[in-house]
C-alpha positions in Angstrom: 133.8 111.6 73.0 132.4 114.7 72.2 130.3 112.8 70.3 129.2 110.7 72.7 128.9 113.4 75.6 126.1 114.7 72.8 124.3 111.5 72.1 124.1 110.8 76.6 122.4 114.2 76.9 120.4 114.2 74.1 119.2 110.5 75.4 118.7 111.8 78.7 117.3 115.3 77.2 114.6 112.4 75.4 113.4 110.2 78.9 112.6 113.3 80.3 110.8 115.1 78.4 108.9 111.7 77.3 108.0 111.1 81.0 107.0 114.7 81.2 104.7 114.8 78.3 103.4 111.0 79.4 102.5 111.9 82.7 100.3 115.1 81.1 98.6 113.4 78.1 98.4 109.4 79.3 100.6 107.2 77.5 97.7 105.8 74.9 97.7 109.6 74.1 101.4 110.4 73.1 102.7 109.3 70.1 106.6 109.0 69.0 106.2 112.1 66.9 104.5 114.3 69.8 107.6 112.8 71.8 110.7 114.2 69.5 108.9 117.7 69.2 108.1 118.2 72.9 112.4 117.4 72.1 113.3 119.8 68.6 114.6 116.6 67.3 113.7 114.8 63.8 111.1 111.1 64.2 114.5 109.6 62.4 116.4 110.7 65.0 114.4 109.4 68.0 113.5 106.1 66.1 117.7 106.2 66.9 117.8 105.7 70.5 114.5 104.0 71.0 112.8 101.6 68.3 109.0 102.1 68.8 107.4 103.2 72.2 107.3 100.3 74.5 110.8 100.8 74.7 111.4 104.1 75.2 108.8 103.7 78.1 110.5 100.6 79.4 114.1 103.3 79.1 111.8 105.8 81.0 111.1 103.2 83.8 115.0 101.5 83.8 116.1 105.1 84.9 114.1 105.8 87.5 114.4 102.8 89.2 118.4 102.6 89.1 118.7 106.7 90.6 116.4 105.4 93.5 117.5 102.4 93.9 121.6 104.0 93.8 120.5 106.3 96.5 119.5 104.1 98.6 122.5 101.7 98.3 124.5 104.8 98.4 122.7 105.9 101.7 123.3 102.2 103.1 127.9 101.8 101.8 128.0 105.4 103.7 127.6 103.6 107.2 125.6 100.2 108.1 122.4 101.0 108.9 119.7 98.4 111.3 117.2 97.3 110.0 114.9 100.5 110.9 117.4 102.6 109.7 116.6 101.0 106.2 112.8 101.4 106.1 113.7 105.2 107.6 115.9 106.0 104.3 113.5 104.3 102.4 110.6 106.6 103.0 112.8 109.3 103.3 114.1 108.9 99.8 110.9 108.7 98.5 109.5 111.3 99.8 112.5 113.7 99.1 111.6 112.2 95.5 108.2 113.6 95.4 109.4 116.6 96.7 112.0 117.7 93.8 110.7 115.4 91.2 106.6 114.2 91.5 106.3 112.7 87.7 108.5 110.1 89.7 106.0 108.5 91.1 103.0 109.7 88.9 104.5 108.0 85.8 105.3 105.1 88.0 100.9 105.3 88.3 100.3 104.9 84.2 103.4 102.8 83.8 102.3 99.9 86.9 99.7 97.9 85.4 102.4 96.6 82.2 105.7 97.2 85.0 103.5 94.4 87.5 102.6 92.1 84.6 105.6 91.4 83.1 107.6 91.4 86.4 105.3 89.2 87.8 106.2 86.6 85.2 109.5 84.5 85.2 111.6 84.8 82.6 109.6 88.5 80.5 111.3 88.5 77.8 110.2 92.0 77.7 112.1 92.6 81.4 115.4 91.1 80.5 115.9 92.5 77.2 115.4 95.8 79.0 117.5 95.4 82.6 121.1 94.7 82.3 122.7 92.7 85.1 123.2 94.8 88.2 120.5 96.9 87.4 117.8 98.3 90.3 114.9 95.9 89.2 111.5 94.4 90.3 112.3 93.4 93.9 115.2 95.0 95.2 114.0 97.2 97.2 111.8 94.4 99.6 115.8 93.0 99.5 117.3 96.2 100.7 114.4 96.2 103.1 114.5 92.6 104.6 118.2 92.8 105.1 119.6 92.8 108.4 115.9 92.2 109.5 116.5 90.2 112.7 118.8 92.2 114.3 116.8 93.6 116.9 115.6 97.2 116.2 112.1 95.7 114.8 109.0 94.6 117.1 109.4 91.1 117.2 107.0 88.2 115.6 107.2 90.5 112.3 107.2 88.9 109.0 110.6 90.1 106.8 109.2 89.8 103.8 105.3 90.7 104.2 106.7 93.6 106.1 109.3 94.9 103.6 106.4 94.4 100.5 103.9 96.3 102.5 105.7 99.5 103.4 107.3 99.6 99.2 104.3 99.9 98.1 101.8 101.7 101.2 104.4 104.6 100.7 103.7 104.6 97.1 100.7 104.4 96.8 100.7 107.2 98.9 102.1 109.1 97.5 100.7 108.8 93.9 97.9 109.4 95.5 99.2 113.0 97.4 100.4 114.1 94.5 97.2 113.6 92.4 95.9 115.5 94.8 98.0 118.6 96.2 95.6 121.5 95.9 93.2 120.4 97.3 94.4 119.0 100.4 95.7 122.6 100.9 92.7 124.5 100.7 90.3 121.6 102.4 92.5 121.1 105.2 95.3 123.6 105.0 97.9 120.6 104.9 100.3 120.6 102.6 101.2 117.1 100.8 104.9 116.0 101.8 104.0 117.1 105.4 101.2 114.4 104.8 103.3 111.9 103.7 105.5 111.9 106.7 103.6 112.3 108.6 102.2 108.7 107.8 105.8 107.6 106.7 106.2 108.6 111.2 103.9 106.5 111.7 104.7 103.3 109.9 108.6 103.3 111.7 107.0 103.6 115.5 104.8 100.6 114.5 107.9 98.2 113.4 110.2 99.5 115.3 110.9 97.5 118.1 110.7 100.6 121.2 107.6 102.7 119.0 109.9 105.5 117.7 111.6 106.2 114.8 115.4 106.6 114.4 117.5 109.6 115.9 
């Protein structure tokens, strides 16, 4: 049991250190040896957890999606949510992570082309190998947002899939852009990036709300 706990802690440490390194230097410029050095472990030890850099990258992304997905699902399990509240919860969780853990989205930006290319294909061997049954993964955010879509809390005539996917990617790309340019925004306009993000999310919610008001 003690050995298993040590392995779990070391696994998490590797993911955190590797993600930080990838965000700072870019995926192509980070070697396995550099990841091992940043964790204070031997390269041979790193190989015990990950056979190659690709599997490490996927593990980082899988953990991020799982953590984010579990937070969404926990909010939905705590009490029934209207369709509008589901969009609100999604935006709230993204904004909270943007403030507390900006690397979450900056890593997504680095890995996005690989992730989208694999998940666009049916039966991707890489995706099937890295994501386990029950994981929060490709398409699950849109499915979360589409649930109870026609309960009357959203403006009539909206397409569920189009609205969900638009909300998902618009929010992510807005936060990635703001995350890269925090200092210039603050200096030039006197605005903090998190406040701007929340304003944009509120505008989106007003636009899809049945009565033009976000959830209270």
